[in-house]
C-alpha positions in Angstrom: 60.7 -74.7 168.5 57.2 -75.9 167.8 55.2 -78.2 170.1 55.3 -81.0 167.5 59.1 -80.7 167.2 59.5 -80.8 170.9 57.3 -83.9 171.1 59.4 -85.7 168.5 62.7 -84.8 170.2 61.3 -86.0 173.6 60.1 -89.2 171.9 63.5 -89.7 170.3 65.3 -89.4 173.6 62.9 -91.9 175.3 63.2 -94.3 172.3 66.9 -94.9 173.0 66.0 -97.1 176.0 63.7 -99.7 174.3 66.0 -99.6 171.2 69.0 -100.4 173.4 67.3 -103.5 174.9 64.8 -104.8 172.4 66.8 -104.7 169.1 69.3 -107.3 170.2 67.0 -109.6 172.2 66.9 -112.2 169.5 70.7 -112.3 169.6 70.9 -113.2 173.3 70.7 -117.0 172.9 73.2 -116.8 170.0 75.7 -114.9 172.0 76.0 -117.9 174.3 77.4 -120.0 171.4 79.4 -117.2 169.8 81.3 -116.5 172.9 81.0 -120.0 174.4 79.3 -118.5 177.4 76.5 -119.4 179.8 73.1 -117.7 179.6 73.8 -116.0 182.9 77.1 -114.6 181.5 75.3 -113.3 178.4 72.6 -111.7 180.6 75.3 -109.4 181.9 75.0 -107.5 178.6 71.6 -106.6 179.9 72.2 -106.4 183.6 75.3 -104.2 183.3 73.3 -101.9 181.0 70.7 -101.6 183.7 73.3 -100.8 186.3 74.9 -98.1 184.2 71.5 -96.7 183.3 70.3 -96.6 186.9 73.4 -95.2 188.6 74.2 -92.5 186.0 70.8 -91.0 186.4 71.7 -89.8 189.8 74.3 -87.5 188.2 72.8 -86.7 184.8 69.5 -85.4 186.3 71.2 -82.8 188.6 73.6 -82.0 185.8 70.7 -80.9 183.7 69.3 -78.8 186.6 72.7 -77.1 186.9 73.9 -76.6 183.3 70.7 -76.9 181.3 69.0 -79.7 179.3 70.7 -79.0 176.0 74.4 -79.5 176.8 73.8 -82.5 179.0 71.6 -84.1 176.3 74.2 -83.5 173.7 76.9 -85.0 175.9 74.8 -88.1 176.6 74.1 -88.6 172.9 77.8 -88.4 172.0 78.6 -90.9 174.7 75.9 -93.3 173.4 77.1 -93.0 169.8 80.7 -93.9 170.5 79.8 -96.7 172.9 77.5 -98.2 170.3 80.3 -98.3 167.8 82.5 -99.9 170.4 79.9 -102.6 171.1 79.6 -103.3 167.4 83.3 -104.1 167.2 83.8 -105.8 170.6 86.1 -108.8 170.2 85.1 -110.4 173.5 82.1 -110.8 175.8 83.8 -108.8 178.6 84.4 -105.8 176.2 80.8 -106.1 175.0 79.6 -105.9 178.6 81.8 -102.9 179.3 80.6 -101.2 176.1 77.0 -101.8 177.2 77.7 -100.1 180.5 79.0 -97.0 178.8 76.2 -97.1 176.3 73.8 -97.1 179.2 75.3 -93.9 180.7 74.6 -92.1 177.4 71.2 -93.6 177.1 70.0 -92.7 180.6 71.1 -89.1 180.1 68.9 -88.8 177.1 65.9 -90.4 178.9 66.3 -88.4 182.1 66.6 -85.1 180.2 63.5 -86.0 178.1 61.5 -86.5 181.3 62.8 -83.3 182.8 61.9 -81.4 179.6 58.3 -82.5 180.0 58.2 -81.1 183.5 59.8 -77.9 182.3 57.3 -77.4 179.5 54.0 -78.8 180.8 51.8 -78.8 183.9 51.5 -82.3 185.7 48.2 -83.4 184.1 49.2 -82.3 180.6 52.6 -83.8 181.3 51.0 -87.2 181.9 49.2 -86.9 178.5 52.5 -85.9 176.8 54.2 -89.0 178.3 51.3 -91.1 177.1 51.5 -89.6 173.6 55.3 -90.0 173.4 54.9 -93.6 174.7 52.5 -94.4 171.9 55.1 -93.2 169.4 58.0 -94.9 171.0 56.1 -98.2 171.3 56.9 -98.6 167.6 60.5 -99.5 168.6 59.6 -102.4 170.8 57.0 -103.5 168.3 59.2 -103.5 165.2 62.6 -103.6 166.9 62.6 -107.3 167.8 61.4 -108.2 164.2 64.2 -106.1 162.8 66.6 -107.6 165.3 65.6 -111.1 164.5 66.4 -110.6 160.8 69.5 -108.7 161.5 70.7 -111.6 163.6 69.9 -114.2 160.9 71.4 -112.2 158.0 74.3 -110.2 159.6 74.8 -111.5 163.1 74.6 -109.8 166.5 76.9 -106.8 165.7 74.4 -105.3 163.3 72.0 -104.3 166.1 74.7 -102.1 167.7 75.4 -100.5 164.3 71.7 -99.6 164.1 72.0 -98.1 167.6 74.8 -95.8 166.4 72.9 -94.7 163.3 69.7 -93.8 165.2 71.7 -91.9 167.8 73.6 -90.0 165.1 70.3 -88.8 163.6 68.9 -87.8 167.0 72.1 -85.9 167.9 71.9 -84.0 164.7 68.2 -83.2 165.2 68.9 -82.0 168.8 71.7 -79.7 167.6 69.5 -78.4 164.8 66.2 -77.8 166.6 66.2 -78.1 170.4 65.9 -74.9 172.4 66.8 -74.9 176.1 63.8 -75.4 178.4 65.4 -75.1 181.8 64.8 -71.4 182.5 65.8 -71.5 186.1 69.1 -73.3 186.3 70.2 -74.2 189.9 73.9 -73.2 190.5 73.9 -75.3 193.6 72.5 -78.5 192.0 75.9 -80.3 191.8 77.2 -79.3 195.2 77.4 -82.5 197.2 75.6 -81.0 200.2 72.9 -79.4 198.0 72.6 -82.6 196.0 72.2 -84.7 199.1 69.6 -82.3 200.4 67.7 -82.4 197.2 67.6 -86.2 197.1 66.7 -86.3 200.8 63.8 -84.0 200.2 62.6 -86.0 197.2 63.1 -89.4 199.0 61.1 -88.3 202.1 58.1 -87.0 200.1 55.3 -89.6 200.2 53.9 -88.4 196.8 57.2 -89.4 195.2 57.0 -93.0 196.4 53.3 -93.2 195.7 54.2 -93.2 192.0 57.9 -94.3 192.0 57.3 -97.7 193.7 54.5 -98.9 191.3 56.4 -97.4 188.4 59.6 -99.3 189.2 57.7 -102.5 189.8 55.8 -102.1 186.5 59.1 -101.7 184.7 60.4 -104.8 186.5 57.3 -106.7 185.3 58.0 -106.1 181.6 61.7 -106.9 182.3 60.6 -110.4 183.2 59.7 -110.8 179.5 62.5 -108.6 178.1 65.2 -110.6 179.8 63.6 -114.1 179.6 61.2 -114.4 176.7 63.8 -115.0 174.0 65.3 -117.9 176.0 62.0 -119.7 176.7 60.6 -119.1 173.2 63.7 -120.1 171.2 65.4 -122.7 173.5 62.4 -124.1 175.4 59.5 -123.8 172.9 61.5 -124.2 169.7 60.5 -120.9 168.0 62.8 -120.1 165.1 64.9 -117.0 165.6 63.4 -115.1 162.7 59.9 -115.7 164.1 60.7 -114.8 167.7 60.6 -111.1 166.8 57.0 -111.4 165.6 55.8 -113.0 168.8 57.7 -110.4 170.9 56.3 -107.5 168.8 52.7 -108.8 169.1 53.1 -108.8 172.8 54.4 -105.2 172.8 51.3 -104.2 170.8 49.8 -104.4 174.3 52.0 -101.5 175.4 50.7 -99.4 172.5 47.2 -100.3 173.5 47.9 -99.4 177.1 49.2 -95.9 176.2 46.1 -95.2 174.2 43.9 -96.4 177.0 45.8 -94.3 179.4 45.3 -91.2 177.4 41.5 -91.8 177.3 41.3 -92.6 181.0 43.4 -89.7 182.3 40.9 -87.0 181.1 38.0 -88.9 182.6 39.1 -90.3 186.0 42.5 -88.8 186.7 46.0 -90.2 187.4 45.3 -92.2 190.5 42.3 -94.1 189.4 44.0 -94.8 186.0 47.0 -96.2 187.9 44.8 -98.5 189.9 43.2 -99.9 186.8 46.6 -100.5 185.2 48.0 -102.3 188.3 45.0 -104.5 188.4 45.7 -105.6 184.8 49.3 -106.2 185.9 48.1 -108.6 188.5 45.9 -110.4 186.0 48.7 -110.8 183.5 51.2 -112.1 186.0 48.8 -114.6 187.7 47.5 -115.8 184.4 51.1 -116.8 183.3 51.7 -118.7 186.5 48.4 -120.6 186.4 48.8 -121.7 182.8 52.4 -122.7 183.4 51.5 -124.7 186.5 48.7 -126.4 184.5 51.4 -127.7 182.2 50.4 -125.7 179.1 53.6 -125.2 177.1 53.0 -123.1 174.0 54.3 -119.8 172.6 50.8 -118.4 172.7 50.9 -118.6 176.5 53.9 -116.3 176.6 52.3 -114.0 174.0 49.0 -113.7 175.9 50.6 -112.9 179.3 53.2 -110.6 177.8 50.4 -108.7 176.0 48.5 -108.2 179.2 51.6 -107.1 181.2 52.8 -104.8 178.4 49.3 -103.2 178.2 49.3 -102.6 182.0 52.8 -101.0 181.7 51.5 -98.6 179.0 48.9 -97.4 181.5 51.1 -97.5 184.6 54.3 -95.8 183.4 52.8 -92.7 181.9 51.0 -92.0 185.2 54.0 -92.8 187.4 56.5 -90.8 185.5 54.4 -87.6 185.6 53.2 -88.2 189.1 56.7 -88.8 190.7 58.2 -85.7 189.2 55.3 -83.3 189.5 55.9 -82.1 193.1 59.5 -80.9 192.2 59.5 -78.2 189.6 62.9 -76.9 190.7 64.5 -80.3 191.0 62.8 -82.0 188.0 66.1 -83.5 186.8 67.0 -84.9 190.2 63.5 -86.3 190.7 63.6 -87.9 187.3 67.0 -89.3 188.0 66.1 -90.7 191.4 62.9 -92.3 190.0 64.9 -93.8 187.1 67.5 -95.2 189.5 64.9 -97.1 191.5 63.3 -98.2 188.2 66.6 -99.7 187.1 67.2 -101.3 190.5 63.9 -103.2 190.0 64.9 -104.1 186.4 68.3 -105.3 187.6 66.9 -107.5 190.3 64.4 -109.0 188.0 66.8 -109.6 185.1 69.4 -111.1 187.4 66.9 -113.4 189.0 65.5 -114.5 185.6 69.0 -115.4 184.4 69.9 -117.2 187.6 66.6 -119.1 187.9 66.4 -120.3 184.2 66.2 -124.0 184.2 65.0 -124.8 180.7 61.3 -124.6 181.5 58.6 -122.0 181.5 57.9 -122.2 185.3 60.5 -119.8 186.8 59.6 -117.0 184.3 55.9 -117.5 185.0 56.2 -117.5 188.8 58.4 -114.5 188.7 55.8 -112.6 186.6 53.1 -113.5 189.2 55.2 -112.4 192.1 56.1 -109.0 190.6 52.4 -108.6 189.5 51.2 -109.1 193.1 53.8 -106.6 194.5 52.8 -104.1 191.9 49.1 -104.4 192.7 49.8 -103.9 196.4 52.2 -101.0 195.9 49.6 -98.8 194.3 47.3 -99.3 197.3 49.7 -98.9 200.3 47.9 -96.7 202.9 51.1 -94.9 203.9 51.5 -93.6 200.4 47.9 -92.7 199.5 48.0 -89.4 201.3 50.9 -88.4 199.0 49.1 -89.4 195.8 
């Protein structure tokens, strides 16, 4: 298996996550009318996905340490494929929410295994660059996904997005079966024993270096979830943006993520992971506070959301490549467990943010703006906590 083939398979696995969230964002406001449900009820299709994604990682990571990356990845892709088909034909909101939970289990397995594969195949510094390179490629999904999703909603309705999920997964599953070669050369037969698993998680969770990267990584993901979970409501329902145009605004914001991954790759070779992370978290602070200041000043325009989303997405492109590589680097023998635990806390942050965004939505920009500012401040501080600096 060539290095380029491995990169594309890793990228495909990581792509499932943004594809699963961004492609149907334009449909969220329309699901409220289709199912005669409240925005908070429709947000469960996102929050239950986050719960499934977060909790399943605690199992899928160690499973790949025990049995290898290939069989666990193939099982996860099969789960995602059938769940996507179920979502596409769901007759009620409750069944759609349940399908999203199962879909998340398969999705998280692919993402965790992709992270662990990078730790198997590359040294930490090179791994960060591979994460950044893969992130540059997968940024095409959140850039073009909302545009495609907007038109799919207008032309075919919300079910079409889940049909596209199934098609993408089927192609990825075939490519994995055809080309992927096992990278876990030191399988741990004790990885799934409860006492061994508890010991592994305890060791990881008590390592300062893990938290030095996991905490800012989780908060950075929470910051972009402010926009993932709330932007469609404020743009379409508050600011009156047409559904077919929402995707363009969202995608322009996500161009910031692509820019961030490119900046990250340039900075890593010059100043290292830690200094690069501090630059990224400073940009997060700027983006969050800018949104709050403009909203408090009474400026109500889609360009405000776009500007601040661009800044926060750019910062995430810098932050997340650094934190994913840094959090897993100290654990070569428990790469899957470390990736799973980091992913769990990342999803906890996303769940808390998306739940709050749904609950605080009041038909104005202000709750979303203040939330972005609060998360931006926490993120900035988390990368500079003295207790964690010795680990980083």
